C-alpha positions as CSV (number, residue, x, y, z in Angstrom):
1,M,2.7,-13.1,-4.3
2,A,4.7,-16.0,-5.6
3,T,6.7,-18.0,-3.2
4,L,10.5,-18.1,-3.5
5,N,12.3,-21.4,-4.2
6,S,14.4,-23.2,-1.6
7,T,17.0,-20.5,-1.6
8,A,14.6,-18.2,0.2
9,S,15.8,-19.7,3.5
10,R,19.3,-18.2,3.0
11,P,20.5,-15.0,1.4
12,R,20.3,-15.2,-2.4
13,R,23.6,-15.1,-4.1
14,K,24.1,-12.1,-6.4
15,I,26.7,-12.2,-9.2
16,A,27.6,-9.8,-12.0
17,L,29.9,-9.6,-15.0
18,V,30.7,-5.9,-15.8
19,I,32.6,-5.1,-19.0
20,G,33.9,-1.8,-20.2
21,N,35.5,-1.6,-23.7
22,Q,36.9,1.8,-24.4
23,N,40.3,1.9,-26.0
24,Y,39.5,0.5,-29.5
25,I,42.3,-0.1,-32.0
26,Q,40.6,2.1,-34.5
27,S,41.3,5.6,-33.2
28,E,38.0,7.0,-34.4
29,D,36.1,4.3,-32.3
30,R,37.7,5.2,-29.0
31,L,35.3,6.2,-26.2
32,R,35.7,8.4,-23.2
33,H,34.1,6.8,-20.1
34,C,33.4,3.1,-20.6
35,I,36.1,2.0,-18.1
36,N,34.9,4.5,-15.5
37,D,31.4,3.2,-16.1
38,A,32.5,-0.4,-15.5
39,N,34.7,0.5,-12.5
40,D,32.1,2.7,-10.8
41,L,29.2,0.2,-11.3
42,S,31.4,-2.6,-10.0
43,N,32.1,-0.7,-6.8
44,V,28.5,0.1,-6.3
45,L,27.5,-3.5,-6.9
46,R,30.1,-4.8,-4.4
47,N,28.7,-2.4,-1.8
48,I,25.3,-4.1,-2.2
49,K,26.8,-7.6,-1.8
50,F,27.2,-8.6,-5.4
51,Q,30.2,-10.8,-6.3
52,V,31.5,-8.9,-9.3
53,K,33.9,-9.8,-12.2
54,T,35.1,-6.7,-13.9
55,A,36.8,-6.8,-17.3
56,R,38.2,-4.0,-19.4
57,D,39.2,-3.5,-23.0
58,L,38.6,-7.1,-24.1
59,T,39.7,-8.6,-27.4
60,K,37.6,-11.1,-29.2
61,S,39.2,-14.1,-27.6
62,Q,39.2,-12.5,-24.1
63,M,35.5,-11.6,-24.4
64,A,34.6,-15.2,-25.3
65,S,36.6,-16.7,-22.5
66,T,35.5,-14.1,-19.9
67,I,31.8,-14.7,-20.7
68,S,32.2,-18.5,-20.7
69,A,34.1,-18.5,-17.4
70,F,31.5,-16.2,-15.8
71,A,28.7,-18.5,-17.0
72,E,30.3,-21.5,-15.4
73,T,30.2,-19.8,-12.0
74,I,26.4,-19.4,-12.1
75,V,24.4,-21.6,-9.9
76,D,20.7,-21.9,-10.6
77,G,18.8,-19.6,-8.4
78,D,21.4,-16.8,-8.5
79,L,20.4,-13.2,-9.2
80,V,22.6,-12.6,-12.3
81,M,23.6,-9.3,-13.9
82,F,25.5,-8.6,-17.2
83,Y,26.6,-5.1,-18.1
84,F,28.4,-4.0,-21.2
85,S,29.7,-0.5,-21.9
86,G,31.2,0.0,-25.3
87,H,30.3,-0.1,-29.0
88,G,27.3,-2.0,-30.2
89,Y,26.1,-2.8,-33.7
90,H,22.9,-4.1,-35.1
91,V,23.2,-6.4,-38.1
92,N,20.7,-8.6,-39.7
93,G,18.3,-8.4,-36.8
94,R,20.9,-9.2,-34.1
95,T,22.8,-7.1,-31.6
96,Y,26.6,-7.4,-31.5
97,L,29.0,-6.1,-28.9
98,A,32.4,-4.9,-30.2
99,H,35.7,-6.0,-28.9
100,V,38.6,-3.5,-28.8
101,D,40.5,-5.4,-31.6
102,D,38.0,-3.9,-34.1
103,D,40.5,-3.3,-36.9
104,L,39.2,-6.4,-38.8
105,I,35.7,-5.1,-39.0
106,K,35.1,-3.8,-42.6
107,S,31.6,-5.0,-43.4
108,D,28.4,-6.3,-41.9
109,E,29.7,-9.8,-42.3
110,D,32.8,-8.9,-40.3
111,V,30.6,-7.7,-37.5
112,E,28.9,-11.1,-37.3
113,D,32.3,-12.8,-37.4
114,Y,34.3,-10.6,-35.1
115,C,31.8,-9.3,-32.5
116,T,30.0,-11.0,-29.7
117,C,26.3,-11.7,-30.3
118,A,24.3,-10.3,-27.4
119,E,21.3,-12.6,-27.9
120,R,23.6,-15.7,-27.8
121,T,25.3,-14.3,-24.6
122,L,21.9,-13.8,-22.9
123,H,20.8,-17.3,-23.8
124,Q,24.1,-18.7,-22.5
125,L,23.6,-17.1,-19.1
126,R,19.9,-18.1,-18.9
127,Q,20.7,-21.7,-19.5
128,K,22.7,-21.7,-16.3
129,N,20.0,-19.9,-14.3
130,P,16.5,-21.0,-15.5
131,S,14.8,-20.6,-12.1
132,F,15.6,-17.0,-11.2
133,V,16.4,-13.6,-12.8
134,T,19.0,-12.4,-15.2
135,V,19.4,-8.6,-15.7
136,F,21.1,-7.8,-19.0
137,I,22.2,-4.2,-19.5
138,L,23.6,-2.9,-22.8
139,D,25.0,0.5,-22.4
140,C,26.0,0.8,-26.0
141,C,24.6,1.9,-29.4
142,R,27.1,4.7,-29.4
143,V,28.3,4.2,-32.9
144,H,26.2,2.6,-35.6
145,Y,27.4,0.4,-38.4
146,P,28.7,1.2,-41.0
147,K,31.3,3.5,-39.6
148,N,31.4,5.9,-42.6
149,K,29.4,8.9,-41.5
150,R,27.6,9.3,-44.8
151,Q,26.7,5.7,-45.1
152,R,25.7,5.6,-41.4
153,K,23.3,8.5,-41.9
154,A,21.7,6.8,-44.9
155,K,21.2,3.5,-42.9
156,L,20.5,5.0,-39.5
157,E,16.8,4.3,-39.5
158,G,17.3,0.6,-39.7
159,I,20.3,-0.3,-37.6
160,S,20.0,1.0,-34.0
161,L,20.2,-1.6,-31.3
162,H,16.6,-2.4,-30.5
163,A,14.3,-5.4,-30.4
164,M,15.8,-8.8,-29.4
165,E,14.3,-12.1,-28.3
166,V,14.0,-12.0,-24.5
167,P,13.9,-15.5,-22.9
168,D,11.7,-16.0,-19.8
169,G,13.3,-14.8,-16.6
170,S,15.3,-12.0,-18.3
171,Y,15.1,-8.3,-17.9
172,V,16.9,-6.5,-20.7
173,V,17.8,-2.8,-20.7
174,F,19.1,-0.8,-23.6
175,A,20.7,2.6,-23.0
176,C,18.7,4.1,-25.9
177,S,15.8,3.5,-28.2
178,P,15.9,2.5,-31.9
179,N,17.2,5.3,-34.1
180,Q,19.0,7.0,-31.3
181,I,22.6,7.2,-30.2
182,A,23.6,6.8,-26.5
183,S,25.6,9.7,-25.2
184,D,29.2,8.9,-24.0
185,G,29.2,12.1,-22.0
186,D,31.4,15.2,-22.4
187,T,35.1,15.3,-21.8
188,T,34.6,16.8,-18.4
189,D,32.2,14.1,-17.3
190,R,33.2,11.0,-15.4
191,N,30.5,8.7,-16.9
192,G,28.3,8.3,-19.9
193,L,24.8,9.6,-19.6
194,F,23.0,6.3,-19.0
195,A,25.7,5.1,-16.5
196,K,25.5,8.3,-14.6
197,H,21.8,7.8,-13.9
198,L,22.2,4.1,-13.3
199,L,24.8,4.7,-10.7
200,K,22.5,7.2,-9.0
201,H,19.7,4.7,-8.4
202,I,20.9,1.1,-8.6
203,A,21.8,0.8,-4.9
204,K,18.5,2.1,-3.6
205,P,17.1,-0.4,-1.0
206,N,14.1,-2.5,-1.8
207,K,13.4,-0.8,-5.1
208,D,11.8,-3.2,-7.6
209,I,13.9,-3.5,-10.7
210,T,11.0,-2.4,-13.0
211,Q,10.7,0.8,-11.0
212,L,14.5,1.2,-10.8
213,F,15.0,1.2,-14.5
214,R,11.9,3.3,-15.2
215,T,13.5,5.9,-12.9
216,V,16.8,5.7,-14.7
217,A,15.2,6.0,-18.1
218,N,13.2,9.0,-16.9
219,G,16.4,10.8,-15.7
220,V,18.2,10.1,-19.0
221,C,15.2,11.3,-21.1
222,I,15.0,14.6,-19.1
223,E,18.7,15.3,-19.2
224,S,19.0,14.5,-22.9
225,K,15.8,16.5,-23.7
226,Q,14.3,13.3,-25.1
227,K,17.2,12.7,-27.5
228,Q,18.1,9.5,-25.6
229,K,15.3,7.2,-24.4
230,P,16.4,4.0,-22.7
231,I,14.1,1.0,-23.3
232,R,13.3,-2.1,-21.2
233,M,12.3,-5.5,-22.3
234,D,10.6,-7.6,-19.6
235,G,10.7,-11.3,-19.8
236,L,10.1,-11.8,-16.1
237,M,7.4,-14.5,-15.3
238,R,7.7,-14.1,-11.5
239,L,5.2,-12.3,-9.5
240,E,7.2,-11.4,-6.4
241,H,9.1,-8.1,-5.8
242,I,12.6,-8.3,-7.1
243,S,15.2,-5.8,-5.9
244,L,19.0,-5.6,-6.4
245,N,19.5,-4.4,-2.9
246,E,17.0,-6.1,-0.6
247,K,16.9,-4.8,2.9
248,P,14.9,-5.9,5.9
249,T,11.9,-3.6,6.6
250,A,10.3,-2.7,9.9
251,A,7.4,-5.1,9.1
252,Q,9.8,-8.0,8.6
């Protein structure tokens, strides 16, 4: 087992940025549960000793400033988490996260200009934390681009959120696989489908993150009858057990 760095002598700091974008300007883009997803996850993370910044219904400028401010708080060696619940688009091989001021998005080029690039965000966070782990969760892919249903159906095979470059030290989780749409839940639900299963398992003590997200994915697959299959991309180079809620064991 790999040895920990010098932070092993003290509790490792855990920090998270949790974003829920729900009330989009375009009425047809509004979602049901993203703010609940963000609020509920933030509460669970605080209960397991994360320092959490929660942001809701961010515009383009607010999204940029929120991510930059969060990145500046990272100290190398932190356990870092980023979670986004909202709309995501896949354009020209990159994944984009939509701000609530989406009324300017009329084309693929507009997505690139007016949305936040997920790959760029991940690299921004990793630059601040090269020696430990960044968990990057995208609970999106709920509406594909283009928005027109007929055009979307024609292009669906090529535009789901999927493969992205994963830098070393990153663990990336998508709420669904390529060519699938992540369920935002029914009107009677409190959370989206992925968030529901994430909340059920994320605080379990001493559960390795690879096992944790495998369990979440399995629950989503079963409940959706295989219509939604979360995927994980593992860029971890470390050998030791990594848990979001590390607790002393009897042996320790």
